[in-house]
MMTF fields as JSON, N, C-alpha, C and O atoms, coordinates in Angstrom:
{
  "mmtfVersion": "1.0.0",
  "mmtfProducer": "UNKNOWN",
  "numBonds": 475,
  "numAtoms": 476,
  "numGroups": 119,
  "numChains": 1,
  "numModels": 1,
  "chainsPerModel": [1],
  "groupsPerChain": [119],
  "chainIdList": ["A"],
  "bondAtomList": [4, 2, 8, 6, 12, 10, 16, 14, 20, 18, 24, 22, 28, 26, 32, 30, 36, 34, 40, 38, 44, 42, 48, 46, 52, 50, 56, 54, 60, 58, 64, 62, 68, 66, 72, 70, 76, 74, 80, 78, 84, 82, 88, 86, 92, 90, 96, 94, 100, 98, 104, 102, 108, 106, 112, 110, 116, 114, 120, 118, 124, 122, 128, 126, 132, 130, 136, 134, 140, 138, 144, 142, 148, 146, 152, 150, 156, 154, 160, 158, 164, 162, 168, 166, 172, 170, 176, 174, 180, 178, 184, 182, 188, 186, 192, 190, 196, 194, 200, 198, 204, 202, 208, 206, 212, 210, 216, 214, 220, 218, 224, 222, 228, 226, 232, 230, 236, 234, 240, 238, 244, 242, 248, 246, 252, 250, 256, 254, 260, 258, 264, 262, 268, 266, 272, 270, 276, 274, 280, 278, 284, 282, 288, 286, 292, 290, 296, 294, 300, 298, 304, 302, 308, 306, 312, 310, 316, 314, 320, 318, 324, 322, 328, 326, 332, 330, 336, 334, 340, 338, 344, 342, 348, 346, 352, 350, 356, 354, 360, 358, 364, 362, 368, 366, 372, 370, 376, 374, 380, 378, 384, 382, 388, 386, 392, 390, 396, 394, 400, 398, 404, 402, 408, 406, 412, 410, 416, 414, 420, 418, 424, 422, 428, 426, 432, 430, 436, 434, 440, 438, 444, 442, 448, 446, 452, 450, 456, 454, 460, 458, 464, 462, 468, 466, 472, 470],
  "bondOrderList": [1, 1, 1, 1, 1, 1, 1, 1, 1, 1, 1, 1, 1, 1, 1, 1, 1, 1, 1, 1, 1, 1, 1, 1, 1, 1, 1, 1, 1, 1, 1, 1, 1, 1, 1, 1, 1, 1, 1, 1, 1, 1, 1, 1, 1, 1, 1, 1, 1, 1, 1, 1, 1, 1, 1, 1, 1, 1, 1, 1, 1, 1, 1, 1, 1, 1, 1, 1, 1, 1, 1, 1, 1, 1, 1, 1, 1, 1, 1, 1, 1, 1, 1, 1, 1, 1, 1, 1, 1, 1, 1, 1, 1, 1, 1, 1, 1, 1, 1, 1, 1, 1, 1, 1, 1, 1, 1, 1, 1, 1, 1, 1, 1, 1, 1, 1, 1, 1],
  "groupList": [{"groupName": "MET", "atomNameList": ["N", "CA", "C", "O"], "elementList": ["N", "C", "C", "O"], "formalChargeList": [0, 0, 0, 0], "bondAtomList": [1, 0, 2, 1, 3, 2], "bondOrderList": [1, 1, 2], "singleLetterCode": "M", "chemCompType": "L-PEPTIDE LINKING"}, {"groupName": "SER", "atomNameList": ["N", "CA", "C", "O"], "elementList": ["N", "C", "C", "O"], "formalChargeList": [0, 0, 0, 0], "bondAtomList": [1, 0, 2, 1, 3, 2], "bondOrderList": [1, 1, 2], "singleLetterCode": "S", "chemCompType": "L-PEPTIDE LINKING"}, {"groupName": "ARG", "atomNameList": ["N", "CA", "C", "O"], "elementList": ["N", "C", "C", "O"], "formalChargeList": [0, 0, 0, 0], "bondAtomList": [1, 0, 2, 1, 3, 2], "bondOrderList": [1, 1, 2], "singleLetterCode": "R", "chemCompType": "L-PEPTIDE LINKING"}, {"groupName": "VAL", "atomNameList": ["N", "CA", "C", "O"], "elementList": ["N", "C", "C", "O"], "formalChargeList": [0, 0, 0, 0], "bondAtomList": [1, 0, 2, 1, 3, 2], "bondOrderList": [1, 1, 2], "singleLetterCode": "V", "chemCompType": "L-PEPTIDE LINKING"}, {"groupName": "THR", "atomNameList": ["N", "CA", "C", "O"], "elementList": ["N", "C", "C", "O"], "formalChargeList": [0, 0, 0, 0], "bondAtomList": [1, 0, 2, 1, 3, 2], "bondOrderList": [1, 1, 2], "singleLetterCode": "T", "chemCompType": "L-PEPTIDE LINKING"}, {"groupName": "ILE", "atomNameList": ["N", "CA", "C", "O"], "elementList": ["N", "C", "C", "O"], "formalChargeList": [0, 0, 0, 0], "bondAtomList": [1, 0, 2, 1, 3, 2], "bondOrderList": [1, 1, 2], "singleLetterCode": "I", "chemCompType": "L-PEPTIDE LINKING"}, {"groupName": "LYS", "atomNameList": ["N", "CA", "C", "O"], "elementList": ["N", "C", "C", "O"], "formalChargeList": [0, 0, 0, 0], "bondAtomList": [1, 0, 2, 1, 3, 2], "bondOrderList": [1, 1, 2], "singleLetterCode": "K", "chemCompType": "L-PEPTIDE LINKING"}, {"groupName": "GLN", "atomNameList": ["N", "CA", "C", "O"], "elementList": ["N", "C", "C", "O"], "formalChargeList": [0, 0, 0, 0], "bondAtomList": [1, 0, 2, 1, 3, 2], "bondOrderList": [1, 1, 2], "singleLetterCode": "Q", "chemCompType": "L-PEPTIDE LINKING"}, {"groupName": "GLU", "atomNameList": ["N", "CA", "C", "O"], "elementList": ["N", "C", "C", "O"], "formalChargeList": [0, 0, 0, 0], "bondAtomList": [1, 0, 2, 1, 3, 2], "bondOrderList": [1, 1, 2], "singleLetterCode": "E", "chemCompType": "L-PEPTIDE LINKING"}, {"groupName": "LEU", "atomNameList": ["N", "CA", "C", "O"], "elementList": ["N", "C", "C", "O"], "formalChargeList": [0, 0, 0, 0], "bondAtomList": [1, 0, 2, 1, 3, 2], "bondOrderList": [1, 1, 2], "singleLetterCode": "L", "chemCompType": "L-PEPTIDE LINKING"}, {"groupName": "ALA", "atomNameList": ["N", "CA", "C", "O"], "elementList": ["N", "C", "C", "O"], "formalChargeList": [0, 0, 0, 0], "bondAtomList": [1, 0, 2, 1, 3, 2], "bondOrderList": [1, 1, 2], "singleLetterCode": "A", "chemCompType": "L-PEPTIDE LINKING"}, {"groupName": "ASP", "atomNameList": ["N", "CA", "C", "O"], "elementList": ["N", "C", "C", "O"], "formalChargeList": [0, 0, 0, 0], "bondAtomList": [1, 0, 2, 1, 3, 2], "bondOrderList": [1, 1, 2], "singleLetterCode": "D", "chemCompType": "L-PEPTIDE LINKING"}, {"groupName": "ASN", "atomNameList": ["N", "CA", "C", "O"], "elementList": ["N", "C", "C", "O"], "formalChargeList": [0, 0, 0, 0], "bondAtomList": [1, 0, 2, 1, 3, 2], "bondOrderList": [1, 1, 2], "singleLetterCode": "N", "chemCompType": "L-PEPTIDE LINKING"}, {"groupName": "PRO", "atomNameList": ["N", "CA", "C", "O"], "elementList": ["N", "C", "C", "O"], "formalChargeList": [0, 0, 0, 0], "bondAtomList": [1, 0, 2, 1, 3, 2], "bondOrderList": [1, 1, 2], "singleLetterCode": "P", "chemCompType": "L-PEPTIDE LINKING"}, {"groupName": "GLY", "atomNameList": ["N", "CA", "C", "O"], "elementList": ["N", "C", "C", "O"], "formalChargeList": [0, 0, 0, 0], "bondAtomList": [1, 0, 2, 1, 3, 2], "bondOrderList": [1, 1, 2], "singleLetterCode": "G", "chemCompType": "PEPTIDE LINKING"}, {"groupName": "HIS", "atomNameList": ["N", "CA", "C", "O"], "elementList": ["N", "C", "C", "O"], "formalChargeList": [0, 0, 0, 0], "bondAtomList": [1, 0, 2, 1, 3, 2], "bondOrderList": [1, 1, 2], "singleLetterCode": "H", "chemCompType": "L-PEPTIDE LINKING"}, {"groupName": "CYS", "atomNameList": ["N", "CA", "C", "O"], "elementList": ["N", "C", "C", "O"], "formalChargeList": [0, 0, 0, 0], "bondAtomList": [1, 0, 2, 1, 3, 2], "bondOrderList": [1, 1, 2], "singleLetterCode": "C", "chemCompType": "L-PEPTIDE LINKING"}, {"groupName": "TYR", "atomNameList": ["N", "CA", "C", "O"], "elementList": ["N", "C", "C", "O"], "formalChargeList": [0, 0, 0, 0], "bondAtomList": [1, 0, 2, 1, 3, 2], "bondOrderList": [1, 1, 2], "singleLetterCode": "Y", "chemCompType": "L-PEPTIDE LINKING"}, {"groupName": "PHE", "atomNameList": ["N", "CA", "C", "O"], "elementList": ["N", "C", "C", "O"], "formalChargeList": [0, 0, 0, 0], "bondAtomList": [1, 0, 2, 1, 3, 2], "bondOrderList": [1, 1, 2], "singleLetterCode": "F", "chemCompType": "L-PEPTIDE LINKING"}],
  "groupTypeList": [0, 1, 2, 3, 4, 1, 5, 6, 2, 1, 7, 6, 8, 1, 9, 9, 2, 2, 8, 5, 1, 1, 9, 9, 7, 7, 10, 1, 9, 11, 12, 13, 8, 9, 10, 14, 9, 1, 3, 4, 15, 5, 8, 9, 1, 2, 11, 6, 14, 3, 16, 17, 3, 17, 18, 17, 1, 13, 11, 14, 12, 3, 5, 18, 8, 6, 6, 2, 1, 4, 9, 3, 9, 18, 6, 13, 1, 9, 2, 6, 10, 5, 10, 7, 6, 3, 13, 1, 2, 17, 3, 13, 8, 5, 5, 18, 6, 17, 11, 18, 7, 9, 8, 6, 7, 9, 10, 5, 8, 7, 9, 9, 11, 6, 3, 6, 6, 8, 1],
  "groupIdList": [1, 2, 3, 4, 5, 6, 7, 8, 9, 10, 11, 12, 13, 14, 15, 16, 17, 18, 19, 20, 21, 22, 23, 24, 25, 26, 27, 28, 29, 30, 31, 32, 33, 34, 35, 36, 37, 38, 39, 40, 41, 42, 43, 44, 45, 46, 47, 48, 49, 50, 51, 52, 53, 54, 55, 56, 57, 58, 59, 60, 61, 62, 63, 64, 65, 66, 67, 68, 69, 70, 71, 72, 73, 74, 75, 76, 77, 78, 79, 80, 81, 82, 83, 84, 85, 86, 87, 88, 89, 90, 91, 92, 93, 94, 95, 96, 97, 98, 99, 100, 101, 102, 103, 104, 105, 106, 107, 108, 109, 110, 111, 112, 113, 114, 115, 116, 117, 118, 119],
  "secStructList": [7, 7, 2, 2, 2, 2, 2, 2, 2, 2, 2, 2, 2, 2, 2, 2, 2, 2, 2, 2, 2, 2, 2, 2, 2, 2, 2, 2, 2, 2, 7, 4, 4, 4, 6, 6, 7, 3, 3, 3, 3, 3, 3, 3, 7, 6, 6, 1, 7, 3, 3, 3, 3, 3, 3, 3, 7, 6, 6, 7, 2, 2, 2, 2, 2, 2, 2, 2, 2, 2, 2, 2, 2, 2, 2, 2, 2, 2, 2, 2, 2, 2, 2, 2, 2, 1, 7, 7, 1, 1, 7, 7, 3, 3, 3, 3, 3, 3, 7, 2, 2, 2, 2, 2, 2, 2, 2, 2, 2, 2, 2, 2, 2, 2, 2, 2, 2, 2, 7],
  "xCoordList": [85.393, 85.769, 86.065, 86.79, 85.514, 85.72, 87.128, 87.826, 87.514, 88.856, 89.033, 90.086, 88.011, 88.081, 88.232, 89.029, 87.475, 87.572, 88.958, 89.515, 89.51, 90.849, 91.893, 92.808, 91.765, 92.706, 92.607, 93.625, 91.381, 91.194, 91.743, 92.334, 91.547, 92.083, 93.612, 94.221, 94.221, 95.681, 96.201, 97.232, 95.493, 95.901, 95.823, 96.72, 94.759, 94.614, 95.672, 96.222, 95.969, 97.017, 98.369, 99.151, 98.636, 99.893, 99.994, 101.038, 98.924, 98.904, 99.091, 99.86, 98.386, 98.531, 99.948, 100.491, 100.542, 101.914, 102.884, 103.742, 102.748, 103.623, 103.471, 104.461, 102.234, 101.98, 102.405, 103.048, 102.051, 102.393, 103.912, 104.463, 104.587, 106.052, 106.681, 107.591, 106.195, 106.722, 106.477, 107.374, 105.268, 104.931, 105.727, 106.164, 105.916, 106.687, 108.179, 108.882, 108.657, 110.051, 110.265, 111.275, 109.335, 109.414, 109.316, 110.026, 108.444, 108.287, 109.55, 109.891, 110.251, 111.476, 112.592, 113.508, 112.53, 113.505, 113.261, 114.207, 111.996, 111.646, 111.832, 112.185, 111.596, 111.667, 112.588, 112.184, 113.816, 114.776, 114.377, 114.98, 113.377, 112.92, 112.342, 112.348, 111.848, 111.236, 112.258, 111.911, 113.494, 114.527, 114.706, 114.623, 114.947, 115.187, 113.948, 114.055, 112.786, 111.562, 111.283, 111.445, 110.867, 110.48, 109.157, 108.913, 108.326, 107.023, 107.252, 107.799, 106.837, 107.034, 105.828, 105.974, 104.643, 103.433, 102.223, 102.281, 101.132, 99.901, 98.766, 98.724, 97.85, 96.656, 95.434, 95.388, 94.451, 93.169, 92.204, 92.225, 91.363, 90.339, 89.345, 89.37, 88.491, 87.531, 86.637, 86.325, 86.231, 85.378, 86.182, 85.603, 87.506, 88.439, 88.35, 88.732, 87.855, 87.724, 88.945, 89.129, 89.787, 90.987, 92.176, 92.126, 93.238, 94.477, 95.56, 95.943, 96.047, 97.118, 98.447, 98.695, 99.301, 100.597, 101.645, 101.807, 102.363, 103.367, 104.747, 105.123, 105.498, 106.831, 107.876, 107.594, 109.087, 110.24, 111.296, 111.511, 111.946, 113.06, 114.202, 114.011, 115.397, 116.527, 116.847, 117.509, 116.373, 116.616, 115.641, 115.834, 114.592, 113.658, 112.365, 112.138, 111.522, 110.19, 110.21, 109.345, 111.16, 111.207, 111.391, 110.729, 112.279, 112.506, 111.275, 110.901, 110.645, 109.436, 108.355, 107.676, 108.183, 107.15, 107.418, 106.48, 108.692, 109.027, 108.703, 108.278, 108.905, 108.668, 107.19, 106.771, 106.412, 104.99, 104.261, 103.384, 104.608, 103.937, 104.18, 103.295, 105.372, 105.663, 104.867, 104.367, 104.745, 103.949, 102.493, 101.865, 101.967, 100.566, 100.33, 99.242, 101.335, 101.202, 101.057, 100.409, 101.653, 101.589, 100.325, 100.058, 99.559, 98.396, 97.379, 96.951, 96.968, 95.984, 96.503, 95.781, 97.733, 98.282, 98.514, 98.415, 98.816, 98.998, 97.669, 97.626, 96.605, 95.28, 94.833, 94.222, 95.14, 94.761, 95.519, 94.936, 96.811, 97.62, 97.14, 97.113, 96.766, 96.248, 94.936, 94.696, 94.089, 92.812, 93.031, 92.239, 94.105, 94.389, 95.025, 94.837, 95.782, 96.546, 95.881, 96.089, 95.091, 94.487, 93.003, 92.254, 92.581, 91.162, 90.305, 90.385, 89.502, 88.657, 87.551, 87.688, 86.483, 85.374, 85.719, 85.391, 86.378, 86.729, 88.216, 88.837, 88.774, 90.158, 90.104, 89.448, 90.791, 90.707, 91.415, 92.341, 90.955, 91.65, 92.996, 93.079, 94.043, 95.386, 95.823, 95.724, 96.305, 96.829, 98.252, 98.491, 99.189, 100.59, 100.921, 100.574, 101.6, 102.0, 103.436, 103.961, 104.051, 105.396, 105.284, 104.418, 106.148, 106.098, 106.977, 108.163, 106.381, 107.12, 107.406, 108.39, 106.562, 106.732, 108.06, 108.764, 108.399, 109.657, 110.841, 111.854, 110.716, 111.782, 112.034, 113.184, 110.967, 111.096, 111.719, 112.554, 111.318, 111.849, 113.351, 114.104, 113.789, 115.219, 116.007, 117.125, 115.444, 116.106, 116.252, 117.293, 115.224, 115.296, 116.353, 117.111, 116.404, 117.404, 118.82, 119.721, 119.027, 120.347, 120.722, 121.873, 119.754, 120.02, 120.371, 121.285, 119.646, 119.929, 121.317, 122.035, 121.685, 123.024, 124.103, 125.149, 123.847, 124.794, 124.981, 126.109, 123.882, 123.941, 124.662, 125.432, 124.417, 125.044, 126.563, 127.308, 127.012, 128.445, 129.122, 130.269, 128.398, 128.966, 129.091, 129.944, 128.267, 128.328, 129.183, 129.316],
  "yCoordList": [105.22, 106.537, 107.406, 106.984, 108.599, 109.478, 110.061, 110.025, 110.583, 111.151, 112.364, 112.532, 113.202, 114.395, 113.992, 114.582, 112.997, 112.511, 111.973, 112.218, 111.246, 110.696, 111.794, 111.697, 112.829, 113.946, 114.681, 115.021, 114.927, 115.621, 114.796, 115.346, 113.476, 112.607, 112.678, 112.769, 112.637, 112.719, 114.051, 114.103, 115.118, 116.437, 116.502, 117.04, 115.957, 115.973, 115.098, 115.474, 113.94, 113.073, 113.776, 113.68, 114.477, 115.211, 116.313, 116.48, 117.052, 118.116, 117.547, 118.082, 116.463, 115.826, 115.301, 115.404, 114.742, 114.227, 115.347, 115.195, 116.464, 117.608, 118.1, 118.314, 118.277, 118.809, 117.829, 118.223, 116.562, 115.569, 115.391, 115.277, 115.366, 115.25, 116.419, 116.241, 117.601, 118.8, 118.772, 119.07, 118.415, 118.369, 117.306, 117.529, 116.154, 115.092, 115.425, 115.001, 116.174, 116.604, 117.554, 117.456, 118.459, 119.352, 118.56, 118.855, 117.559, 116.736, 115.936, 115.708, 115.505, 114.728, 115.592, 115.068, 116.897, 117.784, 117.862, 117.961, 117.819, 117.843, 116.488, 116.413, 115.422, 114.07, 113.227, 112.798, 112.986, 112.242, 110.791, 110.15, 110.267, 108.902, 108.776, 107.692, 109.883, 109.859, 110.056, 109.986, 110.298, 110.507, 109.234, 108.126, 109.398, 108.258, 107.761, 106.906, 108.27, 107.878, 108.871, 110.079, 108.358, 109.253, 108.78, 107.584, 109.741, 109.454, 109.15, 109.98, 107.967, 107.601, 107.958, 108.517, 107.641, 108.03, 107.966, 107.449, 108.511, 108.579, 108.084, 108.372, 107.338, 106.882, 107.285, 107.111, 107.822, 108.126, 106.982, 106.389, 106.686, 105.671, 106.203, 107.383, 105.341, 105.714, 106.883, 107.758, 106.895, 107.982, 109.144, 110.094, 109.07, 110.091, 110.263, 111.308, 109.256, 109.314, 108.776, 109.031, 108.028, 107.45, 107.778, 107.632, 108.223, 108.554, 107.578, 107.576, 106.753, 105.807, 106.48, 106.862, 106.623, 107.258, 106.154, 105.466, 105.987, 104.938, 105.508, 106.55, 104.805, 105.229, 104.229, 103.051, 104.738, 103.875, 104.234, 105.407, 103.222, 103.403, 102.536, 101.345, 103.116, 102.298, 101.161, 100.191, 101.29, 100.264, 99.106, 98.083, 99.25, 98.153, 98.285, 99.244, 97.276, 97.254, 97.131, 97.696, 96.419, 96.206, 97.539, 97.799, 98.372, 99.683, 100.567, 101.316, 100.477, 101.266, 100.903, 101.787, 99.622, 99.184, 99.765, 100.075, 99.911, 100.52, 102.014, 102.569, 102.658, 104.099, 104.423, 105.563, 103.443, 103.673, 104.179, 105.036, 103.665, 104.122, 105.609, 106.313, 106.09, 107.52, 108.302, 109.388, 107.754, 108.408, 108.553, 109.582, 107.529, 107.545, 108.665, 109.24, 108.972, 110.067, 111.422, 112.329, 111.554, 112.803, 112.913, 113.973, 111.848, 111.825, 112.94, 113.595, 113.191, 114.271, 115.653, 116.425, 115.955, 117.264, 117.341, 118.416, 116.224, 116.174, 116.447, 117.212, 115.833, 116.057, 117.509, 118.09, 118.089, 119.483, 120.412, 121.339, 120.162, 120.984, 120.84, 121.817, 119.632, 119.407, 120.168, 120.753, 120.161, 120.876, 122.37, 123.026, 122.905, 124.33, 124.666, 125.768, 123.719, 124.012, 123.544, 124.144, 122.492, 121.918, 122.27, 121.894, 122.99, 123.346, 122.117, 121.556, 121.724, 120.553, 120.58, 121.195, 119.924, 119.86, 118.935, 119.227, 117.825, 116.834, 116.527, 116.583, 116.204, 115.747, 114.228, 113.694, 113.525, 112.063, 111.46, 112.046, 110.288, 109.502, 109.092, 108.766, 109.108, 108.806, 107.435, 107.133, 106.619, 105.299, 105.209, 105.474, 104.832, 104.731, 103.296, 102.35, 103.15, 101.828, 101.865, 102.918, 100.703, 100.574, 100.26, 99.486, 100.852, 100.697, 99.526, 99.699, 98.336, 97.168, 97.251, 96.682, 97.95, 98.078, 98.767, 98.342, 99.815, 100.52, 99.619, 99.638, 98.836, 97.921, 96.896, 96.592, 96.37, 95.416, 96.087, 95.492, 97.315, 98.054, 98.28, 98.135, 98.635, 98.845, 97.551, 97.572, 96.43, 95.137, 94.778, 94.264, 95.042, 94.768, 95.653, 95.188, 96.92, 97.822, 97.374, 97.482, 96.876, 96.365, 95.151, 95.016, 94.259, 93.089, 93.502, 92.942, 94.475, 94.944, 95.595, 95.412, 96.349, 96.947, 95.882, 96.012, 94.815, 93.721, 93.027, 92.737, 92.761, 92.119, 93.028, 92.555, 94.305, 95.278, 95.296, 95.385, 95.211, 95.216, 93.925, 93.943, 92.809, 91.513, 91.366, 90.618, 92.058, 91.887, 92.9, 92.867],
  "zCoordList": [70.773, 71.237, 70.01, 69.109, 69.978, 68.834, 68.847, 69.86, 67.732, 67.595, 68.509, 69.124, 68.596, 69.445, 70.909, 71.638, 71.336, 72.709, 72.998, 74.068, 72.053, 72.204, 72.32, 73.137, 71.516, 71.551, 72.886, 73.49, 73.345, 74.623, 75.785, 76.715, 75.733, 76.783, 76.801, 77.867, 75.629, 75.53, 76.049, 76.719, 75.74, 76.223, 77.746, 78.396, 78.307, 79.763, 80.419, 81.454, 79.84, 80.378, 80.343, 81.289, 79.258, 79.128, 80.182, 80.814, 80.366, 81.369, 82.771, 83.568, 83.066, 84.377, 84.59, 85.689, 83.545, 83.669, 84.004, 84.873, 83.318, 83.583, 85.012, 85.712, 85.442, 86.783, 87.873, 88.846, 87.718, 88.736, 88.808, 89.902, 87.673, 87.676, 88.409, 89.22, 88.122, 88.775, 90.286, 91.075, 90.673, 92.097, 92.842, 93.971, 92.211, 92.874, 92.92, 93.838, 91.947, 91.984, 93.163, 93.859, 93.389, 94.543, 95.841, 96.803, 95.875, 97.074, 97.364, 98.524, 96.304, 96.519, 97.101, 97.736, 96.896, 97.526, 99.023, 99.804, 99.425, 100.842, 101.509, 102.686, 100.758, 101.3, 100.421, 99.341, 100.868, 100.037, 99.749, 98.888, 100.453, 100.172, 98.76, 98.176, 98.22, 96.888, 95.771, 94.592, 96.131, 95.114, 94.289, 94.819, 93.012, 92.138, 91.413, 90.533, 91.757, 91.061, 89.946, 90.12, 88.81, 87.721, 87.12, 86.964, 86.793, 86.196, 84.718, 83.993, 84.267, 82.865, 82.018, 80.931, 82.504, 81.786, 82.71, 83.826, 82.199, 82.965, 82.08, 80.884, 82.681, 81.966, 82.767, 83.985, 82.077, 82.702, 82.414, 81.336, 83.392, 83.161, 82.138, 81.788, 81.674, 80.634, 81.062, 80.253, 82.327, 82.818, 83.412, 83.939, 83.326, 83.823, 85.334, 85.861, 86.029, 87.483, 88.205, 89.395, 87.488, 88.081, 87.194, 85.973, 87.834, 87.129, 87.59, 88.76, 86.671, 86.98, 86.658, 85.514, 87.671, 87.504, 87.532, 88.539, 86.409, 86.286, 86.558, 86.022, 87.404, 87.801, 87.336, 87.121, 87.19, 86.947, 87.969, 88.274, 88.492, 89.406, 88.915, 88.673, 88.761, 88.312, 89.282, 88.916, 90.515, 91.528, 91.44, 92.098, 90.634, 90.418, 91.191, 91.929, 90.99, 91.564, 93.084, 93.753, 93.634, 95.085, 95.809, 96.814, 95.306, 95.915, 95.727, 96.63, 94.551, 94.324, 95.327, 95.849, 95.605, 96.554, 97.946, 98.68, 98.31, 99.603, 99.593, 100.607, 98.451, 98.346, 98.134, 98.333, 97.738, 97.475, 98.718, 98.609, 99.89, 101.118, 101.354, 101.84, 101.013, 101.128, 100.095, 100.388, 98.878, 97.837, 98.259, 98.008, 98.894, 99.319, 100.342, 100.389, 101.15, 102.115, 101.411, 101.934, 100.242, 99.493, 98.63, 98.063, 98.529, 97.635, 97.91, 96.959, 99.163, 99.389, 98.975, 98.346, 99.324, 98.945, 97.441, 96.849, 96.834, 95.383, 94.673, 93.709, 95.141, 94.539, 94.72, 93.823, 95.877, 96.123, 95.171, 94.609, 94.993, 94.09, 92.648, 91.899, 92.264, 90.905, 90.726, 89.669, 91.751, 91.668, 91.449, 90.771, 92.024, 91.879, 90.533, 90.018, 89.957, 88.74, 87.454, 86.4, 87.523, 86.321, 86.29, 87.192, 85.255, 85.185, 84.859, 83.766, 85.812, 85.629, 86.668, 87.725, 86.364, 87.314, 88.482, 89.632, 88.178, 89.198, 89.14, 88.078, 90.294, 90.358, 90.465, 91.359, 89.559, 89.585, 90.8, 91.361, 91.179, 92.201, 91.606, 90.422, 92.419, 91.917, 92.425, 93.614, 91.5, 91.846, 91.297, 90.119, 92.163, 91.775, 91.385, 92.091, 90.246, 89.756, 89.253, 88.891, 89.24, 88.685, 87.198, 86.789, 86.394, 84.942, 84.499, 84.22, 84.437, 83.974, 82.481, 82.007, 81.74, 80.294, 79.96, 79.044, 80.69, 80.449, 80.779, 80.08, 81.838, 82.22, 81.108, 80.791, 80.522, 79.414, 78.196, 77.514, 77.926, 76.788, 76.944, 75.981, 78.151, 78.389, 78.231, 77.718, 78.662, 78.512, 77.04, 76.632, 76.237, 74.793, 74.135, 73.283, 74.527, 73.966, 74.309, 73.477, 75.521, 75.908, 75.075, 74.658, 74.827, 73.995, 72.56, 71.954, 72.028, 70.67, 70.59, 69.608, 71.62, 71.645, 71.706, 71.07, 72.481, 72.601, 71.254, 70.857, 70.553, 69.235, 68.246, 67.41, 68.339, 67.446, 67.625, 66.649, 68.873, 69.167, 68.692, 68.247, 68.791, 68.408, 66.897, 66.421, 66.149, 64.691, 64.002, 62.779]
}
């Protein structure tokens, strides 16, 4: 992948993250079931046809799995809003995932803080 392609992909991911976060924040005001979820990052597939939206919930993966069904209900309206706000020829398919990487990172940070306090 060329450097220009990589930069453009990152810019599009950043734009999608901003828009999707904003739209889901508005949706959580209408539907309290979505409260507590936060978008951590977004990845586009190689052909930019699929957008993976990673979430973190302080309550863990089990609660996220329960909230995923509510998220799926918002998917069509979310794609329509993205089509109106993000200039692009195609709107990618959206797939919601839980961000295990962030959970691992937080656990490592807690361990480092614990070691720091003990020494």
